[in-house]
N, C-alpha and C positions, 0 to 999 in steps of 0.2 A: 346799550352795552352794560356789562357788569361793573366795570371799573369806574365808578362815578367819583373820581378823585378831584374833579374841578369844581367842587361845591364851596366856593370861597365867598359867597355873597351874604351880606347881612340882610335880613328881611326888612323891607321898607314898610313904614306905616302908611295908612291911607293918604295922609297929607303929602307923602313923597311921590305920589303917582303923577308926576308932571314930566313932560318931555324935556330932555337935556339937550340944549342946543349944540354942545361941543362933541357929543358922542358920535362915533363913526363906526361903520361896518368893519368887521374884522374878516376880510375875505382873501383867501389865497387865489392865485390865478388858475384858470382852467388848465387841465393837463390831459394830453392825448393818452397818457398811461392810466388815467382814471376812467375805468370802463365798466360797463355792465357785466362783461364776461371775465372780470378779474377781481381778486380780493385786495388788490394793492391800491395805494393812494386814495383811500376813502375820505381823507380830510380835504381833498381838492375837488372843485367842481368838475363834472364830466364835460369833456370837449367832444361833442358828437352832433353833427349837423342833422342827423336823422331823428334826433329826439326833439319833438315839437315844444316850443314855448307856448304858454297861454296866450291866446289871441284876445287882446283887450278891446276889440272893436265894439262889442255889444255883449249883453248878458248871455245871449245864445251862443255867440262865438266863444265866450269864456267857457261855458259848460261843455261844449263839443270838444274844444281843445284840451280840456282837463281829462276827459275820457280817453282821448287819443294819447295823452301823456301816460295815463295809468296803463293803458295797453302796451305802450312802448317800454316803459320802465319794467313792467312785468315782474313785480316783486316776488311772485310765487316761484319763478324759475330762474331769474337772473342771479348769477354767481355772486355778484356784489353784495347781495342782501341775505345770503344764506347763513344761518347760525353756525357757529363753530363750537368746539368744546368750551372755549373760554368766554365767548361773547355772542350777543345778539345785536342787531343793527337797526333798531327802530329809529334812532337819531339820524343815521346816514340816509335812510329812505325818506324821512320827513324833510331833511335838508334838501335832498335832490328834488323832491316834489315841490317844495317852496321855491327853490332856485329856478326851476323851469316854469313855475307860475308867476315869476317876476316879483316875488315877495321875499323879504329878508328874514331868514332864520339862521342863527349861527351854527356852524359845524366846528369852528374854532372860535375862540374869544380871547380878548386881550389878557395877558398876564398882568399881575397887580402893578408892577412898575410901569409897564407900557400904558396901562389904563390911566394912571395918574397923569402921564404926559399927554395923552389924548385929551383928557378933560381940562388940561391946562392950555389947550389950543395948539400944542406942538404937532408937527407932522411926524407920524410914526408909520413905518412900513410893516405890514403883516409878514413876519418871517416865522415859519413853523418851528416850534420848540424854542424860539428865542423871544419874540414879542407876543406870540399867540400860541395857544395849545388847544387840544381837543376839548370840547364841552359836551357832556353827556346829559341824559334825560332829566335826572333829578336837579342838576344845576340849571338846565334850560327852564325848568319850572320857576326857579328863582329869577332867572334872566327875564322871563316874561313880566314878572311883577316889578322888577327894577327898571328894565330898559324897553320893554315891549311897546309902550305908548310912543316912545321916541322914534320907533320905526313903523308907525302906522297901525299897530295892533290894538284892537278894541276888546276889552275884557267883557265876556258874557257870563251869565249865570244860569242858563237853561240850554239843554241840548236841543230842545224844540225850537227855540229862538235861533240858535246857530244853524240848524239844518235848514230852517226857512230862509235865512239870509244867503246861505251857500247855494240853495236851490234857485232862489229868485235872481240873485245877482252874479252867480258864477264866481263867488269869492272863495277865500281859503279859510277853512276852519281847522283848529288844532285843539286836541285834548292832551294835556300833559300832567302826569302824576309823579310825585316825589316819594321815594321809599323812606320808610321809617328808619331803617338801619343804614347809617351812613356807609357809603362805599359799595352798596348793592344797587342793582339796576332799578331805575324807575321805568317809565314808559311814556312814549309820545306817539301820537297817531293823527293823521289828517282826517278831517271830516269832508266828504266829497258830495257833489251833486247827485241826486237820485236819477235813475233811468227807468225805463219800462221794465227792464229785467232785474235791476238792483234797487232795492227799497230799504228805507229805514223801517224799524219796527215801532208801531204805534199802538197805544191803548187809549180808547175813548178819544181818538182823533189827535192825540198829542204824541210827539216823538219821545220814546223811552230809550231806545238804542239807536243812535244815528247811523247813517251809512258811512263806513270808514274803510281805510286802506292801510295795511300795515306790514312792516317787517317785525319779527320778534321770535319767540320760540316756535310759533307757527306763522307763516306768511300768507296773507290774503290780499288778492287784488281788490276784492270787495267783501265786506261782511257787516252784519248788524247784530242779529239776535244771538249768533253763535257764541259771542263772548260777554253777553249781557252788559251790565254796567261795570265793566272791569275796573274803572277808575275809583269805584267805591270799595275795592278789595281791601282787606285788613292789612295787606302788605304796605299800603301807601299811607303816608301821614297827611297828605294834602293833594288836591288836584286843581287845575285851572282850565277854563275854556277861553280861547281867544279866536278872534275873527279879523281877517284883513280883506279889504275890498280889492 
């Protein structure tokens, strides 16, 4: 999304990368009005029994169910993810993808006062625009560095390594980039398991452009080479790679 107004994080140092025992998810309840054929209620999880969750039984079942999920979300044509004059919805699609993969990625996050109470061990209810507000891609970049490990995310430094883990284990990969200009859109994209039809791009046997799925200015169910190493674009000040089993 363009309006990256929720960038209130101070960047942690490497010594700060430790899980915080008090932090909790900021999740709103699923809503039947949050739908693939609607532009409304994007901040809420989709309530639709026809959308498959990732099957955690085995690596094979994880991979197969991920591809079923990508087909069902159908980012290329679903109204929920189509760009508007004001916005694009990479964060909404990435949230939905992670939600149905049974992995936590925020689409809303605690406001400052609520976060202080949560970290103090108090019970705080997630109430939209009161205790939580939308979080966009540049702020999610900082969220990963500050809170990702607390929710099971592992930082990686190679797209080849991440693609290998996603392929082998049916895990969830994320690339997230932060814009240089505050208030403008960053970008966030899932890295997905390869198939016979859809492959990462390799040079000398190493993944250069992983297999990804995205909403954005253009939406792709699957892509790799078409956007090259977009995360290294001069628009972005920083990028991170994260993986979740």
